[in-house]
N, C-alpha and C positions, 0 to 999 in steps of 0.2 A: 595356722598352728603346726608345730612339728611334734610328731609322736615317735616314741621309741619304746622298745620293750627289753627288759633285762631279767636274767635269772638271778634273783637276789633273795636272801633271807631278810626278814623284817629287822633282825638284830643289826644287819648291815645298813639297811635303808635309813634307819633312824639317825645315822651319822652323816647323812648327806646334807649339804647346804641347799635348802629348798625354801621357797616362800611359804609353801604349805605342803602338808602330807595328809592324804586321805587314806585311811586304812579301812578296807572293806571286810567286815566281819560276818561270818556265817551264823546260822542258828547255834544254840548252845553246844559248845564242844569243850569238855573239860581239859582235853589235851592242849588246847590252844591258850587257855588262861591259867594253866598251872605253873608256868615258868616264873622266872624272877627278873625278866627284862622289864624296862619301864612301862611298856604297853600292857603286858600281862598283869603287873602289879596294879596299874591304874584300873584295868577292867575288873579285877578281883574286888577292889574296893567299891567301884561303881555298881557292880551287880549286887554286892552285899547290901548296899544302902538303897537299892532300887532306883539309882540314878541313870541306869542304862538298861534297856529291855531288849530281849531277843525278838524284835518284831521289825518288819520291813520299814526302812526310813528312820528308825530311831538313831539319834546322833549324840555324840559326846564331843564337845568342842572346847579346846584349850589353847592358851597362848603361852609361848616360851616355857613349855613343859620340861622339867629337868630330865636330862638323858636323851632328849630329842632335839636335834639341831634345827629342824624346820621351825620357822617362827610360829606357824599355825599348825595345830594337829586336830584332825577331825576323824573320829571313829564312827563309821556308819554301818548299820546292820543290813545285810543283804538276804537274811533269812535262808531260804532254800536255794537262792540264786536263780530264780526265774527271771525272764526278761523284764517283766513288770516290776518285780522286787528290786532288781539291780537299778533300773531306771529311777525308782523311788528313792533308793539310797543315795545315788549320785546327785539327784536334784536337791535332796535335803542337805547333803554335805556342802554343795555349792552355795546354797542359801545362807549357810553359816559363814561363808567366806567372801561373798560377792561384794561386800562393802569395803574390802581390803584390796590393795593393788597387788594382785597375784600375777607374777610373770612366769615363774617356773614351779610346777606342781608335781608331786609324786603321787602315784595312784597304786597302792599295794593291795593285792588280794591275799588274805590270810588263808583262803582255801584254793584248791586247784582251779585254774581258769579253763573254760572251754572256749573254742573259737566264737561261738554265739554270744557268750557272756562278755568276752573281750570287745567284740564289735559294739555291743550295747553300752559298755562302759565309755568307750571313746565317743560314740555318737551322742550319748546322753550328756557328757561333759561339754562337748562342742555346742549342743543345743542350749544348755543352761547358761553358757558363757557368751552366747551370740549377742552382738550389738549392731543395730542398724545405724548407719551414719550418713548415708548418701545425700540427704537433703537437709541436714542440720547445720546451722551456722557455727555452732560450737559443739561439734560431735564429741562423744565420749567413746572412743573405740575400745575394743576388747584389749585388755592388758595381757591376758594369758597368751604366752608365746610357745611354751614348751611343756609337754606332758610326758613324764617318764613312768611307764607302767612296769611294775615288778611283780614277780611271783616265784614260788619255790621251784616250779618246773616250767620251762619254756620250750615248746616244740616247734618244728618247722611249720606245722599247721597253724600255730598261734602267730608266727611271724607273717604268714600269708594272710591270716585274718586281720592283722593290724594294717597291712597294706590295703586290703579291701575297705577297712573302716576309714582309713584316711581318705581314700578316693570317694567313699560315700559322703563323708563330711564336706569335701570340696563340692560335690554335686548338690547336696542339700542346700548348701549356702549360696550357690548360684540360683537355685530355685527360690529361696527365701528373698534374696536380693531383688530379683525382678518382680516377684509378687508383691513385695512390700513397697516398692516405689510408687509414688502417686502417678496417676494416669498421664499427666503431662511430662513425666520423666520416664515413661515406659510406653511410648507409642508403638504402633506396628513397625515403623521404620527403625526405631531404637531396638526392638526385639530382633529384627533382621540383622542389625549390626552386631548384636550380641552373638547371634548364631554364627555369623561370619568369623567373629573373633575366636570362638571355640573351635571352628572348623579349620583354623590355621595349622593345627597339629597334624602330624602324619596320619595317613589312612582316612582322612576326612575330606568330604566335599560338601559344598553348600551352594544352592541356587536360590535366588530370591526373585519372585515374580510380582509384578504390579497389576493394576486394574486391566490394562490392555491384554496381557498374557492370560489372565484369569478369564476374561471375556472370551478370548479365542478358544479356551478349553471348554467353554460352555457351562461354566459354574454359575448358573443363574441363581441358585439359592444363596451362595456365598455373596454374590454381587448384590442381591436384594438387601441383605443385612447392612452392607457397607454404604448403601446409597445415601443415607442421611448424615454420614460422617464427613467432616472436612479433612480429617487425616486420611491419607490414601491407604487402602488395604495392602497387605503384603502376604503372599503365600510362600512360606519358607520350606525348602526341601533340604534336609540334612542327611548325609550318608556317612556311616562309619563302615569301612570295609576291612574287617579284621580276619576274614576267612577267604576261602577260594571264591573266585568270581562267580562260579556257578551255584554256589550255595544260596538257597532262598533266604531272604532277610526276614527278620521280625520288623514289622512296621509299627511305630508308635505315633498316634495322632493326638496332638494336644490342642484343646480349645483355647484360642487366643483372643478372646474379647477383652481388649485392654481397658475398656470401661463400658459398663452396661447400664444405660439409663432406663432400659426397657423399650426404647423407641417410642412410637405413638402410644403404645400400651404402657405408659410411663409408670415407673415404680413410685411408691411413697417416698417422701423426702427423708424420713428417719432412717439413719444408718445407710443411706445410699452411697456414702463415701466408701463403704466396704466393697462396692462393686468394682473397685480397682483389682480385687482379687479374682475377678471372673476370667483371668488369664492364667490361673494357677496350673491348669493342665499344660499349657504351653511352657510355663516356667519349669514344670517337672521334666518335660522333654529336654529342655536345655540342660537341666541338672544331670540327667542320665547321660547325655552326651559328654558333659564335662568329666564325669566319672569314667566313662569308657576310654577317654583320652588318657586318663591316669593309669588304668589297668591294662588296656590293650588286649582284651580277650579275643579268642578266635571265633568270632561270630560276626555276621553282617546285620546291621541295624539301619533302618531308615526312619527319620523323624519328619513328620509333616505338621506344620503349624499354620492354620488359616487365621490370620491376625487382622482384626479390625475393631473399631469402636461401634457401638450400637446407639445412635443418636436420633433425635426427633425433629429434624428440620423439614423444610417444605418438599424435599425430594425423597424423604424417608418412605419406606414401604408401609402400606396401610393394612389394617385388619380387613380381611376379605380378598386381598390381592392374590393372584395365582401366578406362580413362577415355575420355570422349568429347570430342574436340576441337571447336573452333568450326566446323570444316568438316563435322562430322558423322561423320568417320572415327573409329573406335575404336582405341585404342592399348594394347597390353599392355606395361606398364612392367617389363621384366626386370631393369633396373639403374637404381636411383634416382640414380646418379652420371652418368647420361646425361640430365641435366635441361635442359641448354641448348637442345637440339633441341625439347624440349617447350614451353618458353616461346616459342621462335621460331616454331613451327608455327602457333600461334594468331595471332601478330602478322602472319605472312605471309598468313593468311586475311583478317585485318582490312584489310590493305593493298589488297585487291581493290576496296574501296569508293571509292578515289581514282582508279580507272581509270588506273593509272600508265603512264608511258612505259617505266619499268624499275624493278625492285626489287632492291636489293643488301642482303643481310644480312651483318653483321660480328660474328664471335664467336670467343672463345677456346674452340673447340669440342672438339678432340681432341688427346690426347698423340701419337696416330699421325701427325698432321701434323708435329709436332716431329721425330719420327724420320725422316720422309720428306724434309723441307726444312730442318730446323734453324732457325736464327734469321736467315737471310739473306732468304728470300722467303716471303711469305704464300701460302697455298694458295688457288687460284682455281678455282671450279667454276661452270659456267654451262650453261644450256639454250639459250643464244642466242649464236651465233658472233660477231655484230657487237658485242654488248655485251662479250663476253669479250675481243675484240681491243682495244676501246676502253680497257678497264680495264688490260690488259697494257701498252699504249702509255703510259697515264697513269702506271703504276708505273715503267716504265723512264725516262720523262722526268723524273719527280719524285725519282728515287732511292729510292723506296719500293716496291721491286719485288715482284711476285707471279709465280706460275707456275701455268699451267693444268693441272689434274688431270682424269682421265677420269670419265665418268658413264655408262658402259655399263650397259644394263639388267640384265645378268647379275649385277652387284654387288648388286642388290636382293633376290636370292634368300634371303640370310641373314636378311632382315627379315620373312619370312613367319611367321605365327602361327596356331595352331589356335584361339585364344580371342579374337582381335581382328582387325581389318582389317590391322594392322601391328604389329610389335614395335618397341621403341625402340632396340634394339641388335641387331647381328649378331655374328659371331664376331670373333676377334682380327685376322684378315687384313683389310688395306685398311680400317682403322677410320675414317679420315678420309673415304674415298669412300662407305662405307655410311652414315655420318652425313649426308653431302650428299644421298645418294639418299633418305633419310628426309625431308629438308626439301623435296626436289623434288616430292614427292607433294602438297605444300600450296602450290606455286607454279606451277601449270600454266596460269594464266590471264593471264600477262604475261611479258615477258622478265625473266629472273631470274638473279642471280649470288650466290654465297656465298663470302665471304672467311674462311678459317680462319686466325686470327691467333695461335693458341696459341704458336707459336714466335717471333713477332716483336713481340708487344705489350709484353713486359717482359723484363728481363735478370735473371739470378740471380747469386748469389755476391757478390763484393766490389762489383760494379757494380750491385747490385740496384736496380731502379727501372723505371718505365714508360718506354716509348720514344715514346709519342704516335702510333705507327703504327696504322692506315693513314690518318691525317688527310691527309697529303700526297698520297697516291694518290687519295683520294676528292675532295679539293678540285680537284686538277688535272683529273680527269675531269669534274666539274661545270662548271668554267670552260670547258673545251673544248666541252662541249655547249652552253653559253650562247653561245659564239662562233660555233659552227656554225649555231645558230638565228638569230643576228643576221645572218649572211651570207646565209642563205636568205631572210630577211625582206626584206632590202634588194635582193636580186637581182631584176632585171626579169623573169627567166624562172621565178622561184620560184612554185610553185602549192601546195606542201605541205611539211610538215616530216617529214624521215626519222625513223623510229623506230629506236632502238638495239636 
């Protein structure tokens, strides 16, 4: 989709030849509805008769309304204009339009736009109009091609926000595409090819390692998970170099289990098809790198994706087996369905070689996190308070929220093993926390955070599909870090760069 923003009055926008015009209306404002233009007259009547309410997501939908050239007109209330309210209004407006073939749409804000609201508008409309097509014999692709945003005031900050929003949409849709694909259309090799394609842009590098290279590195935990799979593993290393060579990078580690049967500890059959989404962490890393290529911020970022299937054949790792990780720590694998932490722990050790500013791993790691936080917020675990705070703020600002969870040392007691340095699972209690405590053992040499996205990466039921989260959170965090570094670099008093 193509997005543009214009400084326009609503009295001008209603004369445009559009397939549809969505007017976003704030909470009750007599000044906005007291005029005599077609929209004001319409709202006066609708409010008088109770056909339109000042509540988030309320809509008034019309076709071929006199005085408005757009075929479809939808007025949607954004109330006070919070991220949640704006998203609700856009979703409701698109619901009223989605059965029509809309190619060019106008999106007018009756109130002043902030950069955050603008990004929410664009991201929400892109999300609502998204259509998966890759494996359909008769696909119904998205018809929406152009979105023209208008407001009474358009600043340089809004134009920058629109560029960020467009890059975010591109990144989110890459993440959705690869997460939504069935496992036979999203193998580790295919993920690696996708990474190579993204890395063709300037300032990128991509290295892909196979089983021999991974074995040479001593990644015994990663190799153990891959033993039962016919599809060969791939360890993908992506680099975006947007800043000086000596600037420490932020490392993103995405869990890439392209299908998770549970291995020998096999999962129940019901809804196992959704285990194609167990690589949403990897998909989010691909999405972030796609967005970085669009925006080219002054920051260095490394992406690590350990990609494999978790399958139960005769060579598969067994409950009770002990393996040696890249760090040298031995691990007793009590449950082969706790495989994500095994591939991640070796990638976290590999991350040390980049002398990173921070390392963030992203994984659909535990059902326990779904029980704790549902599908609203991702679980955030961190050994570094400043990094945790930055990620929490990025989540709140982007509308891709997370919630910090505890990492008390007492939670690690259940991971003790008689036969190895650590077990890969503890008991049922606090499962998301004990999983994070396992990962923390391998991330002691840098500021580290873990995002458990098991509840937020995809939706089930009638709305089944990937959400593209947490691309928004991660991109917002990285851009904020790039801006902080730019300010420190240009400041006459700056002598060093703060570490997260």
